[in-house]
C-alpha positions in Angstrom: 159.6 89.9 -78.2 160.5 85.8 -79.0 162.3 83.4 -76.9 166.6 83.9 -77.5 169.6 84.6 -75.9 171.7 82.9 -73.3 171.0 80.7 -70.4 171.6 81.8 -67.0 170.7 79.4 -65.0 167.2 77.3 -63.4 165.2 77.1 -60.9 163.0 73.7 -59.3 159.2 74.9 -58.7 158.2 72.9 -55.4 155.5 70.3 -56.5 157.5 69.9 -59.7 158.6 71.9 -63.3 161.4 74.6 -63.6 161.9 78.0 -64.6 164.5 78.8 -66.7 166.4 82.5 -66.7 167.7 83.9 -70.1 169.8 86.7 -71.1 170.2 89.0 -74.7 172.5 91.5 -73.6 170.6 94.0 -71.3 167.3 92.0 -71.3 166.1 89.2 -69.1 163.0 86.8 -69.6 162.2 84.3 -66.9 160.6 80.9 -68.8 158.0 78.0 -67.8 158.9 75.5 -70.4 157.4 77.3 -73.7 155.9 79.9 -71.9 157.3 83.4 -71.3 156.1 84.6 -68.3 158.0 88.0 -67.6 160.6 89.7 -69.9 162.5 93.2 -68.1 161.3 95.0 -71.8 157.8 94.8 -70.3 156.9 96.2 -67.2 154.2 98.4 -67.6 151.0 96.4 -66.5 153.0 95.2 -63.8 153.7 98.5 -62.3 149.8 99.4 -62.5 148.8 96.2 -60.6 150.5 98.4 -57.5 150.3 101.8 -58.8 146.0 101.6 -59.7 145.0 99.3 -56.4 147.4 102.1 -54.2 145.0 104.9 -55.5 141.8 102.8 -54.8 142.6 102.0 -51.0 143.8 105.3 -50.0 146.8 106.8 -47.6 145.8 104.5 -44.7 146.7 101.7 -45.9 149.8 100.1 -43.9 149.9 96.6 -45.1 150.3 94.8 -48.2 150.6 91.2 -49.8 152.3 91.2 -53.1 152.2 87.1 -54.9 155.3 86.6 -56.6 158.4 88.4 -56.9 159.1 87.9 -60.5 161.8 91.0 -61.4 160.6 92.9 -58.9 158.8 95.6 -61.1 155.7 95.6 -58.8 157.0 95.7 -56.0 159.2 98.7 -56.6 155.5 100.5 -57.8 154.5 99.4 -54.1 157.4 101.2 -52.8 156.6 104.4 -54.5 152.3 104.4 -54.8 152.1 103.2 -51.1 152.2 105.3 -48.2 155.8 105.1 -46.6 155.0 104.1 -43.7 153.1 100.5 -45.2 154.8 97.5 -44.6 154.9 95.4 -47.7 155.2 91.2 -47.6 156.2 89.6 -50.8 155.6 85.6 -50.8 157.5 84.0 -53.3 157.1 80.3 -53.9 160.7 79.6 -55.5 163.9 80.2 -53.4 166.2 80.5 -56.2 163.9 83.4 -57.8 165.2 85.9 -54.7 168.3 84.3 -55.7 168.4 86.2 -58.7 167.2 88.8 -57.2 170.4 88.8 -55.1 172.3 87.6 -57.8 171.9 88.3 -61.5 168.8 90.9 -61.5 170.1 92.6 -59.0 170.0 95.5 -61.4 166.3 95.4 -61.5 165.2 95.2 -57.9 167.4 98.5 -57.1 167.2 98.5 -53.5 164.2 97.1 -53.5 165.3 94.0 -51.1 167.4 96.5 -48.7 164.0 98.7 -48.1 162.9 98.0 -44.3 159.8 98.3 -45.2 159.8 95.5 -47.5 159.6 92.0 -46.4 160.6 88.2 -48.3 158.6 84.9 -47.3 159.6 82.2 -49.3 156.7 80.5 -49.2 153.1 79.7 -50.8 151.2 82.9 -51.0 147.9 80.9 -50.6 149.0 79.6 -47.2 149.7 83.7 -46.3 146.3 84.4 -47.4 144.4 81.6 -45.2 146.7 82.8 -42.0 146.1 86.4 -41.8 142.5 86.8 -41.1 141.9 90.8 -42.1 145.1 91.6 -42.3 145.9 93.0 -45.6 144.7 96.6 -47.3 145.7 95.3 -50.5 146.6 91.9 -52.3 148.3 91.6 -55.5 148.6 88.5 -57.1 151.5 88.1 -60.4 152.0 84.3 -59.8 150.9 82.5 -63.0 150.0 83.7 -66.4 146.2 84.8 -65.8 143.7 83.3 -62.9 145.1 79.3 -63.4 147.5 76.9 -62.2 150.2 77.7 -64.9 152.9 77.4 -62.3 151.7 75.2 -60.4 148.4 73.0 -60.1 148.3 74.1 -56.1 147.9 78.2 -57.3 144.3 76.9 -58.8 143.2 77.1 -54.8 144.2 81.2 -55.4 141.6 81.5 -58.1 138.7 79.1 -57.3 135.8 80.1 -54.8 137.0 79.0 -52.1 140.1 80.3 -52.5 138.4 83.9 -53.5 136.5 83.9 -50.3 139.5 82.8 -48.3 141.5 86.4 -49.9 137.9 88.3 -49.1 138.4 87.3 -45.8 142.4 88.0 -45.1 141.3 91.8 -46.7 140.4 94.4 -44.1 137.3 96.3 -45.2 137.7 98.3 -48.4 140.9 96.5 -48.8 141.6 95.1 -52.7 142.4 91.4 -54.4 144.4 92.5 -57.7 145.1 89.5 -60.1 147.3 90.1 -62.9 146.5 88.3 -66.4 147.8 87.8 -70.0 144.1 87.9 -71.3 140.4 88.4 -70.1 138.6 85.1 -68.2 135.0 86.2 -68.4 134.4 83.1 -65.7 136.6 84.7 -63.4 134.8 87.8 -62.9 132.1 86.1 -61.8 133.7 83.8 -59.3 135.0 87.3 -57.8 131.8 88.8 -57.4 130.2 85.6 -56.4 132.9 86.3 -53.4 131.6 88.8 -52.4 133.9 91.5 -54.2 133.3 94.8 -56.0 135.1 94.1 -58.9 136.4 96.1 -61.7 138.6 94.7 -64.9 141.5 97.1 -66.4 142.8 96.8 -69.4 146.5 98.1 -69.4 149.3 97.9 -72.2 152.3 95.7 -71.2 154.6 97.5 -72.6 156.3 95.1 -75.2 158.2 96.4 -77.9 156.0 94.5 -80.4 152.2 95.1 -80.7 150.4 92.5 -78.1 147.0 92.4 -76.5 146.6 94.2 -73.7 146.9 92.2 -70.2 144.0 92.5 -67.7 143.8 93.8 -64.1 141.2 92.6 -62.1 140.4 95.1 -59.1 138.0 93.6 -56.6 137.3 95.1 -53.7 135.9 94.0 -50.1 133.0 96.5 -49.3 134.2 99.3 -46.4 
């Protein structure tokens, strides 16, 4: 779907740059410059990011980290897919995105932010990862359009070899790192394997209203 609609608000990204929220009828989109990051009409792959990981980590998972709040689709799916006792932490770099979730996008979140299992941390998910060794059963990353620092150059730390080793260390044995992407990247698959992960790459229909390439999910498991 092409960029359209009415300007709603802008958000300053720590470190530079801006996000823009736009609306057309019942739909919303978040833009970074001319790049569309997400739209409220296409969320299937964001849901699958949580659903597929929950199937792999099992019923004992109790600590989940989500990088990127977005429009809340991954969070909503995680609330359903993971065990009822699981605690879900969402790290969101841009404070205004949290305000959108409580304001113009509140209907999309449908109570997720008031769920007592959910904690919102305003800050860099990379900082959360490096501070929590062997803490998480799953880490779900949807902070860029793929495994590169589109939104912030600092996000490159998440996808470089030492950043992936930090994610590996932050997972419990048997935990899974999942990364959402709008495109394939063979080099990233190699980096995941080099960091010690067993890697599965899944193609998922994004749910766009027009024909578009499938989205890519990397499901990278730490040995049990």
